[in-house]
CHARMM-style PDB file with segment names, atoms N, HN, CA, C and O in Angstrom:
ATOM      1  N   UNK     1       2.576 -48.416 -44.540  1.00  0.00      PROA
ATOM      2  CA  UNK     1       1.221 -48.931 -44.631  1.00  0.00      PROA
ATOM      3  C   UNK     1       0.782 -48.891 -46.097  1.00  0.00      PROA
ATOM      4  O   UNK     1       0.935 -47.875 -46.777  1.00  0.00      PROA
ATOM      5  N   UNK     2       0.258 -49.967 -46.551  1.00  0.00      PROA
ATOM      6  HN  UNK     2       0.135 -50.792 -46.000  1.00  0.00      PROA
ATOM      7  CA  UNK     2      -0.196 -50.087 -47.933  1.00  0.00      PROA
ATOM      8  C   UNK     2      -1.658 -50.510 -47.930  1.00  0.00      PROA
ATOM      9  O   UNK     2      -2.108 -51.227 -47.037  1.00  0.00      PROA
ATOM     10  N   UNK     3      -2.392 -50.056 -48.943  1.00  0.00      PROA
ATOM     11  HN  UNK     3      -2.025 -49.474 -49.669  1.00  0.00      PROA
ATOM     12  CA  UNK     3      -3.778 -50.484 -49.068  1.00  0.00      PROA
ATOM     13  C   UNK     3      -4.756 -49.377 -48.777  1.00  0.00      PROA
ATOM     14  O   UNK     3      -4.394 -48.201 -48.732  1.00  0.00      PROA
ATOM     15  N   UNK     4      -5.997 -49.763 -48.579  1.00  0.00      PROA
ATOM     16  HN  UNK     4      -6.291 -50.718 -48.615  1.00  0.00      PROA
ATOM     17  CA  UNK     4      -7.089 -48.814 -48.386  1.00  0.00      PROA
ATOM     18  C   UNK     4      -6.900 -47.970 -47.134  1.00  0.00      PROA
ATOM     19  O   UNK     4      -6.481 -48.465 -46.087  1.00  0.00      PROA
ATOM     20  N   UNK     5      -7.212 -46.702 -47.262  1.00  0.00      PROA
ATOM     21  HN  UNK     5      -7.552 -46.300 -48.112  1.00  0.00      PROA
ATOM     22  CA  UNK     5      -7.170 -45.771 -46.150  1.00  0.00      PROA
ATOM     23  C   UNK     5      -8.369 -46.044 -45.247  1.00  0.00      PROA
ATOM     24  O   UNK     5      -9.507 -46.063 -45.715  1.00  0.00      PROA
ATOM     25  N   UNK     6      -8.121 -46.255 -43.968  1.00  0.00      PROA
ATOM     26  HN  UNK     6      -7.196 -46.240 -43.588  1.00  0.00      PROA
ATOM     27  CA  UNK     6      -9.212 -46.531 -43.025  1.00  0.00      PROA
ATOM     28  C   UNK     6      -9.949 -45.257 -42.610  1.00  0.00      PROA
ATOM     29  O   UNK     6     -11.055 -45.337 -42.076  1.00  0.00      PROA
ATOM     30  N   UNK     7      -9.351 -44.077 -42.849  1.00  0.00      PROA
ATOM     31  HN  UNK     7      -8.453 -44.012 -43.283  1.00  0.00      PROA
ATOM     32  CA  UNK     7      -9.959 -42.786 -42.515  1.00  0.00      PROA
ATOM     33  C   UNK     7      -9.846 -41.856 -43.715  1.00  0.00      PROA
ATOM     34  O   UNK     7      -9.041 -40.925 -43.684  1.00  0.00      PROA
ATOM     35  N   UNK     8     -10.633 -42.078 -44.779  1.00  0.00      PROA
ATOM     36  HN  UNK     8     -11.287 -42.834 -44.804  1.00  0.00      PROA
ATOM     37  CA  UNK     8     -10.463 -41.332 -46.023  1.00  0.00      PROA
ATOM     38  C   UNK     8     -10.715 -39.832 -45.931  1.00  0.00      PROA
ATOM     39  O   UNK     8     -10.213 -39.084 -46.769  1.00  0.00      PROA
ATOM     40  N   UNK     9     -11.459 -39.377 -44.961  1.00  0.00      PROA
ATOM     41  HN  UNK     9     -11.867 -39.985 -44.280  1.00  0.00      PROA
ATOM     42  CA  UNK     9     -11.731 -37.958 -44.832  1.00  0.00      PROA
ATOM     43  C   UNK     9     -10.710 -37.220 -43.991  1.00  0.00      PROA
ATOM     44  O   UNK     9     -10.785 -35.999 -43.850  1.00  0.00      PROA
ATOM     45  N   UNK    10      -9.752 -37.949 -43.427  1.00  0.00      PROA
ATOM     46  HN  UNK    10      -9.690 -38.941 -43.541  1.00  0.00      PROA
ATOM     47  CA  UNK    10      -8.778 -37.329 -42.531  1.00  0.00      PROA
ATOM     48  C   UNK    10      -7.858 -36.352 -43.267  1.00  0.00      PROA
ATOM     49  O   UNK    10      -7.544 -35.283 -42.745  1.00  0.00      PROA
ATOM     50  N   UNK    11      -7.435 -36.709 -44.450  1.00  0.00      PROA
ATOM     51  HN  UNK    11      -7.690 -37.578 -44.874  1.00  0.00      PROA
ATOM     52  CA  UNK    11      -6.640 -35.821 -45.289  1.00  0.00      PROA
ATOM     53  C   UNK    11      -7.424 -35.625 -46.578  1.00  0.00      PROA
ATOM     54  O   UNK    11      -7.716 -36.584 -47.292  1.00  0.00      PROA
ATOM     55  N   UNK    12      -7.753 -34.399 -46.862  1.00  0.00      PROA
ATOM     56  HN  UNK    12      -7.515 -33.620 -46.282  1.00  0.00      PROA
ATOM     57  CA  UNK    12      -8.607 -34.095 -48.011  1.00  0.00      PROA
ATOM     58  C   UNK    12      -7.987 -32.940 -48.767  1.00  0.00      PROA
ATOM     59  O   UNK    12      -7.730 -31.883 -48.191  1.00  0.00      PROA
ATOM     60  N   UNK    13      -7.745 -33.134 -50.054  1.00  0.00      PROA
ATOM     61  HN  UNK    13      -7.954 -33.993 -50.522  1.00  0.00      PROA
ATOM     62  CA  UNK    13      -7.179 -32.043 -50.846  1.00  0.00      PROA
ATOM     63  C   UNK    13      -8.158 -31.624 -51.910  1.00  0.00      PROA
ATOM     64  O   UNK    13      -8.952 -32.427 -52.400  1.00  0.00      PROA
ATOM     65  N   UNK    14      -8.091 -30.335 -52.267  1.00  0.00      PROA
ATOM     66  HN  UNK    14      -7.446 -29.684 -51.869  1.00  0.00      PROA
ATOM     67  CA  UNK    14      -9.019 -29.740 -53.227  1.00  0.00      PROA
ATOM     68  C   UNK    14      -8.290 -29.325 -54.495  1.00  0.00      PROA
ATOM     69  O   UNK    14      -7.131 -28.913 -54.463  1.00  0.00      PROA
ATOM     70  N   UNK    15      -8.989 -29.443 -55.596  1.00  0.00      PROA
ATOM     71  HN  UNK    15      -9.931 -29.778 -55.622  1.00  0.00      PROA
ATOM     72  CA  UNK    15      -8.547 -28.930 -56.880  1.00  0.00      PROA
ATOM     73  C   UNK    15      -9.553 -27.849 -57.250  1.00  0.00      PROA
ATOM     74  O   UNK    15     -10.726 -28.144 -57.475  1.00  0.00      PROA
ATOM     75  N   UNK    16      -9.103 -26.599 -57.315  1.00  0.00      PROA
ATOM     76  HN  UNK    16      -8.149 -26.360 -57.132  1.00  0.00      PROA
ATOM     77  CA  UNK    16     -10.004 -25.512 -57.685  1.00  0.00      PROA
ATOM     78  C   UNK    16     -10.169 -25.470 -59.196  1.00  0.00      PROA
ATOM     79  O   UNK    16      -9.207 -25.644 -59.944  1.00  0.00      PROA
ATOM     80  N   UNK    17     -11.401 -25.236 -59.632  1.00  0.00      PROA
ATOM     81  HN  UNK    17     -12.182 -25.094 -59.024  1.00  0.00      PROA
ATOM     82  CA  UNK    17     -11.710 -25.189 -61.053  1.00  0.00      PROA
ATOM     83  C   UNK    17     -12.842 -24.201 -61.308  1.00  0.00      PROA
ATOM     84  O   UNK    17     -13.688 -23.970 -60.444  1.00  0.00      PROA
ATOM     85  N   UNK    18     -12.845 -23.630 -62.489  1.00  0.00      PROA
ATOM     86  HN  UNK    18     -12.157 -23.818 -63.191  1.00  0.00      PROA
ATOM     87  CA  UNK    18     -13.922 -22.721 -62.878  1.00  0.00      PROA
ATOM     88  C   UNK    18     -15.141 -23.494 -63.384  1.00  0.00      PROA
ATOM     89  O   UNK    18     -16.208 -22.909 -63.573  1.00  0.00      PROA
ATOM     90  N   UNK    19     -14.992 -24.812 -63.606  1.00  0.00      PROA
ATOM     91  HN  UNK    19     -14.125 -25.287 -63.453  1.00  0.00      PROA
ATOM     92  CA  UNK    19     -16.073 -25.631 -64.167  1.00  0.00      PROA
ATOM     93  C   UNK    19     -16.182 -26.954 -63.417  1.00  0.00      PROA
ATOM     94  O   UNK    19     -15.781 -27.999 -63.929  1.00  0.00      PROA
ATOM     95  N   UNK    20     -16.728 -26.906 -62.199  1.00  0.00      PROA
ATOM     96  HN  UNK    20     -17.055 -26.057 -61.783  1.00  0.00      PROA
ATOM     97  CA  UNK    20     -16.845 -28.117 -61.374  1.00  0.00      PROA
ATOM     98  C   UNK    20     -17.666 -29.186 -62.093  1.00  0.00      PROA
ATOM     99  O   UNK    20     -17.257 -30.345 -62.149  1.00  0.00      PROA
ATOM    100  N   UNK    21     -18.809 -28.810 -62.638  1.00  0.00      PROA
ATOM    101  HN  UNK    21     -19.142 -27.868 -62.593  1.00  0.00      PROA
ATOM    102  CA  UNK    21     -19.672 -29.812 -63.290  1.00  0.00      PROA
ATOM    103  C   UNK    21     -18.984 -30.455 -64.492  1.00  0.00      PROA
ATOM    104  O   UNK    21     -19.027 -31.675 -64.647  1.00  0.00      PROA
ATOM    105  N   UNK    22     -18.358 -29.655 -65.335  1.00  0.00      PROA
ATOM    106  HN  UNK    22     -18.324 -28.663 -65.209  1.00  0.00      PROA
ATOM    107  CA  UNK    22     -17.676 -30.180 -66.514  1.00  0.00      PROA
ATOM    108  C   UNK    22     -16.497 -31.072 -66.146  1.00  0.00      PROA
ATOM    109  O   UNK    22     -16.325 -32.149 -66.715  1.00  0.00      PROA
ATOM    110  N   UNK    23     -15.681 -30.617 -65.186  1.00  0.00      PROA
ATOM    111  HN  UNK    23     -15.821 -29.742 -64.723  1.00  0.00      PROA
ATOM    112  CA  UNK    23     -14.535 -31.421 -64.769  1.00  0.00      PROA
ATOM    113  C   UNK    23     -14.986 -32.671 -64.027  1.00  0.00      PROA
ATOM    114  O   UNK    23     -14.349 -33.718 -64.137  1.00  0.00      PROA
ATOM    115  N   UNK    24     -16.088 -32.571 -63.265  1.00  0.00      PROA
ATOM    116  HN  UNK    24     -16.606 -31.719 -63.176  1.00  0.00      PROA
ATOM    117  CA  UNK    24     -16.648 -33.750 -62.604  1.00  0.00      PROA
ATOM    118  C   UNK    24     -16.968 -34.821 -63.645  1.00  0.00      PROA
ATOM    119  O   UNK    24     -16.613 -35.986 -63.469  1.00  0.00      PROA
ATOM    120  N   UNK    25     -17.629 -34.433 -64.714  1.00  0.00      PROA
ATOM    121  HN  UNK    25     -17.917 -33.486 -64.857  1.00  0.00      PROA
ATOM    122  CA  UNK    25     -17.995 -35.388 -65.758  1.00  0.00      PROA
ATOM    123  C   UNK    25     -16.762 -36.016 -66.393  1.00  0.00      PROA
ATOM    124  O   UNK    25     -16.749 -37.215 -66.671  1.00  0.00      PROA
ATOM    125  N   UNK    26     -15.727 -35.216 -66.623  1.00  0.00      PROA
ATOM    126  HN  UNK    26     -15.738 -34.242 -66.396  1.00  0.00      PROA
ATOM    127  CA  UNK    26     -14.489 -35.749 -67.208  1.00  0.00      PROA
ATOM    128  C   UNK    26     -13.815 -36.745 -66.272  1.00  0.00      PROA
ATOM    129  O   UNK    26     -13.394 -37.813 -66.717  1.00  0.00      PROA
ATOM    130  N   UNK    27     -13.704 -36.418 -64.980  1.00  0.00      PROA
ATOM    131  HN  UNK    27     -14.046 -35.551 -64.619  1.00  0.00      PROA
ATOM    132  CA  UNK    27     -13.099 -37.330 -64.008  1.00  0.00      PROA
ATOM    133  C   UNK    27     -13.920 -38.617 -63.911  1.00  0.00      PROA
ATOM    134  O   UNK    27     -13.367 -39.716 -63.950  1.00  0.00      PROA
ATOM    135  N   UNK    28     -15.244 -38.474 -63.785  1.00  0.00      PROA
ATOM    136  HN  UNK    28     -15.693 -37.581 -63.754  1.00  0.00      PROA
ATOM    137  CA  UNK    28     -16.134 -39.642 -63.666  1.00  0.00      PROA
ATOM    138  C   UNK    28     -16.027 -40.524 -64.902  1.00  0.00      PROA
ATOM    139  O   UNK    28     -15.896 -41.743 -64.787  1.00  0.00      PROA
ATOM    140  N   UNK    29     -16.082 -39.914 -66.086  1.00  0.00      PROA
ATOM    141  HN  UNK    29     -16.189 -38.924 -66.180  1.00  0.00      PROA
ATOM    142  CA  UNK    29     -16.028 -40.673 -67.332  1.00  0.00      PROA
ATOM    143  C   UNK    29     -14.672 -41.354 -67.528  1.00  0.00      PROA
ATOM    144  O   UNK    29     -14.573 -42.354 -68.240  1.00  0.00      PROA
ATOM    145  N   UNK    30     -13.623 -40.808 -66.892  1.00  0.00      PROA
ATOM    146  HN  UNK    30     -13.703 -39.995 -66.315  1.00  0.00      PROA
ATOM    147  CA  UNK    30     -12.285 -41.407 -66.980  1.00  0.00      PROA
ATOM    148  C   UNK    30     -12.124 -42.554 -65.981  1.00  0.00      PROA
ATOM    149  O   UNK    30     -11.094 -43.228 -65.969  1.00  0.00      PROA
ATOM    150  N   UNK    31     -13.156 -42.779 -65.132  1.00  0.00      PROA
ATOM    151  HN  UNK    31     -13.993 -42.231 -65.142  1.00  0.00      PROA
ATOM    152  CA  UNK    31     -13.119 -43.911 -64.215  1.00  0.00      PROA
ATOM    153  C   UNK    31     -12.877 -43.574 -62.759  1.00  0.00      PROA
ATOM    154  O   UNK    31     -12.705 -44.479 -61.943  1.00  0.00      PROA
ATOM    155  N   UNK    32     -12.857 -42.284 -62.406  1.00  0.00      PROA
ATOM    156  HN  UNK    32     -12.997 -41.549 -63.069  1.00  0.00      PROA
ATOM    157  CA  UNK    32     -12.665 -41.910 -61.001  1.00  0.00      PROA
ATOM    158  C   UNK    32     -13.844 -42.410 -60.165  1.00  0.00      PROA
ATOM    159  O   UNK    32     -14.975 -42.466 -60.648  1.00  0.00      PROA
ATOM    160  N   UNK    33     -13.576 -42.768 -58.923  1.00  0.00      PROA
ATOM    161  HN  UNK    33     -12.657 -42.723 -58.530  1.00  0.00      PROA
ATOM    162  CA  UNK    33     -14.607 -43.239 -58.008  1.00  0.00      PROA
ATOM    163  C   UNK    33     -15.331 -42.047 -57.399  1.00  0.00      PROA
ATOM    164  O   UNK    33     -14.726 -41.253 -56.677  1.00  0.00      PROA
ATOM    165  N   UNK    34     -16.613 -41.919 -57.684  1.00  0.00      PROA
ATOM    166  HN  UNK    34     -17.104 -42.563 -58.270  1.00  0.00      PROA
ATOM    167  CA  UNK    34     -17.419 -40.794 -57.186  1.00  0.00      PROA
ATOM    168  C   UNK    34     -17.879 -41.097 -55.764  1.00  0.00      PROA
ATOM    169  O   UNK    34     -18.482 -42.138 -55.501  1.00  0.00      PROA
ATOM    170  N   UNK    35     -17.587 -40.174 -54.856  1.00  0.00      PROA
ATOM    171  HN  UNK    35     -17.098 -39.329 -55.069  1.00  0.00      PROA
ATOM    172  CA  UNK    35     -18.088 -40.255 -53.487  1.00  0.00      PROA
ATOM    173  C   UNK    35     -19.346 -39.407 -53.361  1.00  0.00      PROA
ATOM    174  O   UNK    35     -20.327 -39.807 -52.735  1.00  0.00      PROA
ATOM    175  N   UNK    36     -19.294 -38.211 -53.977  1.00  0.00      PROA
ATOM    176  HN  UNK    36     -18.496 -37.886 -54.486  1.00  0.00      PROA
ATOM    177  CA  UNK    36     -20.461 -37.332 -53.969  1.00  0.00      PROA
ATOM    178  C   UNK    36     -20.450 -36.459 -55.215  1.00  0.00      PROA
ATOM    179  O   UNK    36     -19.437 -35.844 -55.549  1.00  0.00      PROA
ATOM    180  N   UNK    37     -21.577 -36.412 -55.889  1.00  0.00      PROA
ATOM    181  HN  UNK    37     -22.400 -36.911 -55.617  1.00  0.00      PROA
ATOM    182  CA  UNK    37     -21.727 -35.591 -57.091  1.00  0.00      PROA
ATOM    183  C   UNK    37     -21.727 -34.110 -56.704  1.00  0.00      PROA
ATOM    184  O   UNK    37     -21.881 -33.786 -55.526  1.00  0.00      PROA
ATOM    185  N   UNK    38     -21.557 -33.203 -57.680  1.00  0.00      PROA
ATOM    186  HN  UNK    38     -21.432 -33.467 -58.636  1.00  0.00      PROA
ATOM    187  CA  UNK    38     -21.492 -31.772 -57.355  1.00  0.00      PROA
ATOM    188  C   UNK    38     -22.691 -31.306 -56.524  1.00  0.00      PROA
ATOM    189  O   UNK    38     -23.840 -31.656 -56.795  1.00  0.00      PROA
ATOM    190  N   UNK    39     -22.379 -30.504 -55.503  1.00  0.00      PROA
ATOM    191  HN  UNK    39     -21.446 -30.220 -55.283  1.00  0.00      PROA
ATOM    192  CA  UNK    39     -23.419 -29.942 -54.635  1.00  0.00      PROA
ATOM    193  C   UNK    39     -23.015 -28.527 -54.239  1.00  0.00      PROA
ATOM    194  O   UNK    39     -21.841 -28.166 -54.319  1.00  0.00      PROA
ATOM    195  N   UNK    40     -23.981 -27.737 -53.817  1.00  0.00      PROA
ATOM    196  HN  UNK    40     -24.935 -28.031 -53.752  1.00  0.00      PROA
ATOM    197  CA  UNK    40     -23.724 -26.365 -53.380  1.00  0.00      PROA
ATOM    198  C   UNK    40     -23.070 -26.412 -52.001  1.00  0.00      PROA
ATOM    199  O   UNK    40     -23.727 -26.717 -51.006  1.00  0.00      PROA
ATOM    200  N   UNK    41     -21.785 -26.111 -51.949  1.00  0.00      PROA
ATOM    201  HN  UNK    41     -21.251 -25.863 -52.757  1.00  0.00      PROA
ATOM    202  CA  UNK    41     -21.011 -26.226 -50.715  1.00  0.00      PROA
ATOM    203  C   UNK    41     -21.423 -25.205 -49.664  1.00  0.00      PROA
ATOM    204  O   UNK    41     -21.343 -25.483 -48.467  1.00  0.00      PROA
ATOM    205  N   UNK    42     -21.857 -24.038 -50.091  1.00  0.00      PROA
ATOM    206  HN  UNK    42     -21.921 -23.812 -51.062  1.00  0.00      PROA
ATOM    207  CA  UNK    42     -22.223 -22.982 -49.152  1.00  0.00      PROA
ATOM    208  C   UNK    42     -23.727 -22.953 -48.905  1.00  0.00      PROA
ATOM    209  O   UNK    42     -24.248 -21.997 -48.329  1.00  0.00      PROA
ATOM    210  N   UNK    43     -24.417 -23.990 -49.337  1.00  0.00      PROA
ATOM    211  HN  UNK    43     -23.994 -24.766 -49.805  1.00  0.00      PROA
ATOM    212  CA  UNK    43     -25.858 -24.032 -49.162  1.00  0.00      PROA
ATOM    213  C   UNK    43     -26.584 -23.245 -50.238  1.00  0.00      PROA
ATOM    214  O   UNK    43     -26.000 -22.875 -51.256  1.00  0.00      PROA
ATOM    215  N   UNK    44     -27.826 -23.003 -50.007  1.00  0.00      PROA
ATOM    216  HN  UNK    44     -28.301 -23.304 -49.179  1.00  0.00      PROA
ATOM    217  CA  UNK    44     -28.655 -22.324 -50.998  1.00  0.00      PROA
ATOM    218  C   UNK    44     -28.280 -20.855 -51.175  1.00  0.00      PROA
ATOM    219  O   UNK    44     -28.651 -20.242 -52.176  1.00  0.00      PROA
ATOM    220  N   UNK    45     -27.554 -20.284 -50.221  1.00  0.00      PROA
ATOM    221  HN  UNK    45     -27.253 -20.782 -49.407  1.00  0.00      PROA
ATOM    222  CA  UNK    45     -27.164 -18.868 -50.304  1.00  0.00      PROA
ATOM    223  C   UNK    45     -26.214 -18.606 -51.464  1.00  0.00      PROA
ATOM    224  O   UNK    45     -26.259 -17.537 -52.072  1.00  0.00      PROA
ATOM    225  N   UNK    46     -25.352 -19.575 -51.776  1.00  0.00      PROA
ATOM    226  HN  UNK    46     -25.316 -20.444 -51.281  1.00  0.00      PROA
ATOM    227  CA  UNK    46     -24.368 -19.424 -52.847  1.00  0.00      PROA
ATOM    228  C   UNK    46     -24.366 -20.678 -53.726  1.00  0.00      PROA
ATOM    229  O   UNK    46     -23.461 -21.506 -53.618  1.00  0.00      PROA
ATOM    230  N   UNK    47     -25.374 -20.824 -54.596  1.00  0.00      PROA
ATOM    231  HN  UNK    47     -26.109 -20.151 -54.684  1.00  0.00      PROA
ATOM    232  CA  UNK    47     -25.506 -22.043 -55.391  1.00  0.00      PROA
ATOM    233  C   UNK    47     -24.380 -22.248 -56.410  1.00  0.00      PROA
ATOM    234  O   UNK    47     -24.227 -23.346 -56.945  1.00  0.00      PROA
ATOM    235  N   UNK    48     -23.591 -21.205 -56.681  1.00  0.00      PROA
ATOM    236  HN  UNK    48     -23.715 -20.313 -56.245  1.00  0.00      PROA
ATOM    237  CA  UNK    48     -22.490 -21.337 -57.635  1.00  0.00      PROA
ATOM    238  C   UNK    48     -21.218 -21.878 -56.991  1.00  0.00      PROA
ATOM    239  O   UNK    48     -20.273 -22.212 -57.706  1.00  0.00      PROA
ATOM    240  N   UNK    49     -21.165 -21.975 -55.674  1.00  0.00      PROA
ATOM    241  HN  UNK    49     -21.933 -21.704 -55.094  1.00  0.00      PROA
ATOM    242  CA  UNK    49     -20.003 -22.536 -54.973  1.00  0.00      PROA
ATOM    243  C   UNK    49     -20.200 -24.046 -54.886  1.00  0.00      PROA
ATOM    244  O   UNK    49     -20.853 -24.545 -53.969  1.00  0.00      PROA
ATOM    245  N   UNK    50     -19.627 -24.770 -55.850  1.00  0.00      PROA
ATOM    246  HN  UNK    50     -19.096 -24.365 -56.595  1.00  0.00      PROA
ATOM    247  CA  UNK    50     -19.837 -26.209 -55.945  1.00  0.00      PROA
ATOM    248  C   UNK    50     -18.634 -27.012 -55.464  1.00  0.00      PROA
ATOM    249  O   UNK    50     -17.492 -26.556 -55.533  1.00  0.00      PROA
ATOM    250  N   UNK    51     -18.916 -28.212 -54.978  1.00  0.00      PROA
ATOM    251  HN  UNK    51     -19.843 -28.583 -54.922  1.00  0.00      PROA
ATOM    252  CA  UNK    51     -17.888 -29.172 -54.577  1.00  0.00      PROA
ATOM    253  C   UNK    51     -18.346 -30.550 -55.042  1.00  0.00      PROA
ATOM    254  O   UNK    51     -19.530 -30.878 -54.960  1.00  0.00      PROA
ATOM    255  N   UNK    52     -17.403 -31.354 -55.532  1.00  0.00      PROA
ATOM    256  HN  UNK    52     -16.442 -31.087 -55.599  1.00  0.00      PROA
ATOM    257  CA  UNK    52     -17.662 -32.761 -55.873  1.00  0.00      PROA
ATOM    258  C   UNK    52     -16.532 -33.571 -55.261  1.00  0.00      PROA
ATOM    259  O   UNK    52     -15.379 -33.141 -55.294  1.00  0.00      PROA
ATOM    260  N   UNK    53     -16.843 -34.738 -54.703  1.00  0.00      PROA
ATOM    261  HN  UNK    53     -17.780 -35.087 -54.677  1.00  0.00      PROA
ATOM    262  CA  UNK    53     -15.848 -35.540 -53.995  1.00  0.00      PROA
ATOM    263  C   UNK    53     -15.617 -36.870 -54.692  1.00  0.00      PROA
ATOM    264  O   UNK    53     -16.557 -37.536 -55.124  1.00  0.00      PROA
ATOM    265  N   UNK    54     -14.344 -37.244 -54.793  1.00  0.00      PROA
ATOM    266  HN  UNK    54     -13.580 -36.703 -54.442  1.00  0.00      PROA
ATOM    267  CA  UNK    54     -13.906 -38.504 -55.392  1.00  0.00      PROA
ATOM    268  C   UNK    54     -13.008 -39.240 -54.408  1.00  0.00      PROA
ATOM    269  O   UNK    54     -12.576 -38.673 -53.404  1.00  0.00      PROA
ATOM    270  N   UNK    55     -12.733 -40.507 -54.701  1.00  0.00      PROA
ATOM    271  HN  UNK    55     -13.084 -40.967 -55.516  1.00  0.00      PROA
ATOM    272  CA  UNK    55     -11.763 -41.288 -53.937  1.00  0.00      PROA
ATOM    273  C   UNK    55     -10.698 -41.813 -54.900  1.00  0.00      PROA
ATOM    274  O   UNK    55     -11.010 -42.232 -56.015  1.00  0.00      PROA
ATOM    275  N   UNK    56      -9.442 -41.786 -54.458  1.00  0.00      PROA
ATOM    276  HN  UNK    56      -9.189 -41.445 -53.552  1.00  0.00      PROA
ATOM    277  CA  UNK    56      -8.364 -42.354 -55.279  1.00  0.00      PROA
ATOM    278  C   UNK    56      -8.312 -43.872 -55.051  1.00  0.00      PROA
ATOM    279  O   UNK    56      -9.077 -44.386 -54.235  1.00  0.00      PROA
ATOM    280  N   UNK    57      -7.445 -44.591 -55.738  1.00  0.00      PROA
ATOM    281  HN  UNK    57      -6.823 -44.174 -56.401  1.00  0.00      PROA
ATOM    282  CA  UNK    57      -7.418 -46.058 -55.598  1.00  0.00      PROA
ATOM    283  C   UNK    57      -7.148 -46.563 -54.177  1.00  0.00      PROA
ATOM    284  O   UNK    57      -7.510 -47.694 -53.853  1.00  0.00      PROA
ATOM    285  N   UNK    58      -6.512 -45.739 -53.317  1.00  0.00      PROA
ATOM    286  HN  UNK    58      -6.217 -44.820 -53.580  1.00  0.00      PROA
ATOM    287  CA  UNK    58      -6.257 -46.142 -51.935  1.00  0.00      PROA
ATOM    288  C   UNK    58      -7.369 -45.709 -50.985  1.00  0.00      PROA
ATOM    289  O   UNK    58      -7.289 -45.951 -49.781  1.00  0.00      PROA
ATOM    290  N   UNK    59      -8.406 -45.069 -51.526  1.00  0.00      PROA
ATOM    291  HN  UNK    59      -8.471 -44.872 -52.505  1.00  0.00      PROA
ATOM    292  CA  UNK    59      -9.532 -44.652 -50.694  1.00  0.00      PROA
ATOM    293  C   UNK    59      -9.393 -43.258 -50.113  1.00  0.00      PROA
ATOM    294  O   UNK    59     -10.235 -42.840 -49.319  1.00  0.00      PROA
ATOM    295  N   UNK    60      -8.346 -42.523 -50.491  1.00  0.00      PROA
ATOM    296  HN  UNK    60      -7.662 -42.863 -51.136  1.00  0.00      PROA
ATOM    297  CA  UNK    60      -8.198 -41.143 -50.036  1.00  0.00      PROA
ATOM    298  C   UNK    60      -9.155 -40.251 -50.825  1.00  0.00      PROA
ATOM    299  O   UNK    60      -9.385 -40.472 -52.014  1.00  0.00      PROA
ATOM    300  N   UNK    61      -9.704 -39.255 -50.159  1.00  0.00      PROA
ATOM    301  HN  UNK    61      -9.517 -39.076 -49.193  1.00  0.00      PROA
ATOM    302  CA  UNK    61     -10.643 -38.364 -50.821  1.00  0.00      PROA
ATOM    303  C   UNK    61      -9.932 -37.161 -51.433  1.00  0.00      PROA
ATOM    304  O   UNK    61      -8.928 -36.678 -50.909  1.00  0.00      PROA
ATOM    305  N   UNK    62     -10.476 -36.690 -52.556  1.00  0.00      PROA
ATOM    306  HN  UNK    62     -11.291 -37.083 -52.982  1.00  0.00      PROA
ATOM    307  CA  UNK    62     -10.076 -35.406 -53.128  1.00  0.00      PROA
ATOM    308  C   UNK    62     -11.311 -34.769 -53.719  1.00  0.00      PROA
ATOM    309  O   UNK    62     -12.271 -35.455 -54.071  1.00  0.00      PROA
ATOM    310  N   UNK    63     -11.283 -33.441 -53.826  1.00  0.00      PROA
ATOM    311  HN  UNK    63     -10.503 -32.884 -53.539  1.00  0.00      PROA
ATOM    312  CA  UNK    63     -12.471 -32.711 -54.258  1.00  0.00      PROA
ATOM    313  C   UNK    63     -12.166 -31.747 -55.394  1.00  0.00      PROA
ATOM    314  O   UNK    63     -11.078 -31.178 -55.484  1.00  0.00      PROA
ATOM    315  N   UNK    64     -13.153 -31.582 -56.251  1.00  0.00      PROA
ATOM    316  HN  UNK    64     -14.037 -32.044 -56.178  1.00  0.00      PROA
ATOM    317  CA  UNK    64     -13.166 -30.476 -57.197  1.00  0.00      PROA
ATOM    318  C   UNK    64     -13.980 -29.390 -56.522  1.00  0.00      PROA
ATOM    319  O   UNK    64     -15.069 -29.660 -56.016  1.00  0.00      PROA
ATOM    320  N   UNK    65     -13.471 -28.169 -56.505  1.00  0.00      PROA
ATOM    321  HN  UNK    65     -12.586 -27.950 -56.916  1.00  0.00      PROA
ATOM    322  CA  UNK    65     -14.159 -27.079 -55.817  1.00  0.00      PROA
ATOM    323  C   UNK    65     -14.151 -25.831 -56.688  1.00  0.00      PROA
ATOM    324  O   UNK    65     -13.202 -25.583 -57.431  1.00  0.00      PROA
ATOM    325  N   UNK    66     -15.225 -25.048 -56.584  1.00  0.00      PROA
ATOM    326  HN  UNK    66     -15.996 -25.250 -55.980  1.00  0.00      PROA
ATOM    327  CA  UNK    66     -15.287 -23.773 -57.289  1.00  0.00      PROA
ATOM    328  C   UNK    66     -14.137 -22.896 -56.820  1.00  0.00      PROA
ATOM    329  O   UNK    66     -13.705 -22.975 -55.670  1.00  0.00      PROA
ATOM    330  N   UNK    67     -13.648 -22.058 -57.730  1.00  0.00      PROA
ATOM    331  HN  UNK    67     -13.999 -21.994 -58.664  1.00  0.00      PROA
ATOM    332  CA  UNK    67     -12.569 -21.147 -57.376  1.00  0.00      PROA
ATOM    333  C   UNK    67     -13.054 -20.159 -56.337  1.00  0.00      PROA
ATOM    334  O   UNK    67     -14.187 -19.683 -56.399  1.00  0.00      PROA
ATOM    335  N   UNK    68     -12.199 -19.856 -55.390  1.00  0.00      PROA
ATOM    336  HN  UNK    68     -11.279 -20.243 -55.340  1.00  0.00      PROA
ATOM    337  CA  UNK    68     -12.543 -18.929 -54.315  1.00  0.00      PROA
ATOM    338  C   UNK    68     -12.397 -17.501 -54.773  1.00  0.00      PROA
ATOM    339  OT1 UNK    68     -12.645 -16.577 -53.999  1.00  0.00      PROA
TER     340      UNK     68
END
């Protein structure tokens, strides 16, 4: 199968980073497709746990996530 993924959230991989906001800006500025800008993944209880979501050229999702 070639082309756009019809279920982009079905397989999702994470890249852990100590600087989600900084790396988000670098990925975005390099032309990555932004699905969702950085947000607090654990809600207001843990505002430092950030996640940002992108899509690759085939429509698969990947995320930048705060280190666990």
